[in-house]
C-alpha positions, 0 to 999 in steps of 0.5 A, spaced: 389 130 258 395 131 253 398 138 251 398 140 244 403 144 241 398 150 243 398 148 250 406 147 250 407 155 247 402 158 253 407 155 259 413 157 255 416 152 252 420 152 246 421 147 241 428 147 238 432 141 234 438 139 240 442 142 235 443 147 230 451 148 227 452 155 225 457 157 221 462 159 226 461 152 229 461 149 223 468 152 221 470 150 229 469 143 227 473 144 220 480 146 224 479 141 230 484 135 230 481 128 230 483 123 234 483 116 235 475 115 235 474 121 232 477 119 225 471 118 221 474 114 215 475 107 213 482 107 211 488 111 213 496 112 211 498 110 218 505 113 221 508 109 226 513 111 231 519 110 228 517 113 221 515 107 217 508 108 214 502 104 211 495 105 208 490 100 212 483 100 215 482 105 221 481 099 226 488 097 225 490 103 225 487 105 232 490 097 234 497 100 232 495 106 236 493 102 243 500 098 242 504 103 242 500 106 248 500 112 245 494 116 240 492 116 232 492 122 230 489 126 224 495 130 221 493 130 213 486 130 213 485 133 205 489 127 203 487 121 200 487 117 204 488 122 210 495 122 214 494 119 221 500 120 226 501 115 232 504 120 237 501 123 245 496 128 242 497 132 249 504 133 247 503 134 240 497 139 241 502 143 247 508 144 241 501 146 237 500 151 242 506 153 242 508 154 235 502 159 234 503 163 240 511 163 236 507 166 230 503 170 233 508 174 236 511 175 230 505 177 226 504 182 231 502 189 228 508 194 228 505 200 230 507 208 229 509 211 235 509 220 234 514 224 237 514 231 236 519 236 237 520 244 236 525 248 232 528 250 239 527 244 243 532 244 249 537 238 251 533 235 256 527 235 253 530 232 246 534 226 250 527 225 254 523 224 247 530 220 245 529 215 251 522 215 248 523 213 241 528 207 243 523 203 248 518 204 242 523 201 236 526 195 242 519 194 242 519 193 234 515 199 232 516 205 227 517 211 230 514 218 226 518 224 229 517 231 226 519 238 227 512 242 228 514 250 225 509 255 228 508 262 226 514 265 224 519 258 226 519 257 219 525 261 219 528 255 223 527 250 218 536 249 219 534 248 226 529 242 224 534 239 219 539 238 225 535 237 230 532 230 225 539 229 224 541 229 231 536 224 233 537 219 227 545 219 229 543 217 236 538 211 234 542 209 228 545 203 232 537 199 233 534 203 227 534 205 219 531 210 215 525 208 213 523 216 210 529 222 209 528 228 213 522 232 209 517 238 209 510 236 210 506 243 210 508 247 216 512 240 219 519 236 217 518 229 219 522 223 219 520 216 220 525 210 223 523 203 223 527 198 227 533 193 224 530 187 221 534 183 226 532 187 232 
């Protein structure tokens, strides 16, 4: 006796289509570079290894790629007709990945690192924190240094200003002033940013 749909559900089978595209897979498919037989257009502009180019049908383009023992890679799918280049796809992908890695490294978000001082911070503590600030700046981060005034410490504003000026001078070889020392409530704050060429 043949099992009907009800019987299939009873034994735990679930009927699904073999492939349901989602928004994520659609984006991934759109971003994927088409190579050789994956190229769906009937006519393409093919760029030869020597730089010559011509509009030909897809079969001719694939034949030319085989003659060079290379791949036909679609590099401008939105052009009319799409542009395909005869290249070594493995080498092309490797170069693209290196380029993407460099771009990611360049676009790494700058973080704000904070260092707190007291108006009468001793030299050892000052040197220790300045060394940390140098490391943060060398890593491409901004540094927010502030002097915290508590209770009667507020009478030592001049000492706080002197401390921040010394801090700025100590780091001027690798940093620029992003915000000059100024009072914010009971804090005197300055912000340093790495030089652009660092």
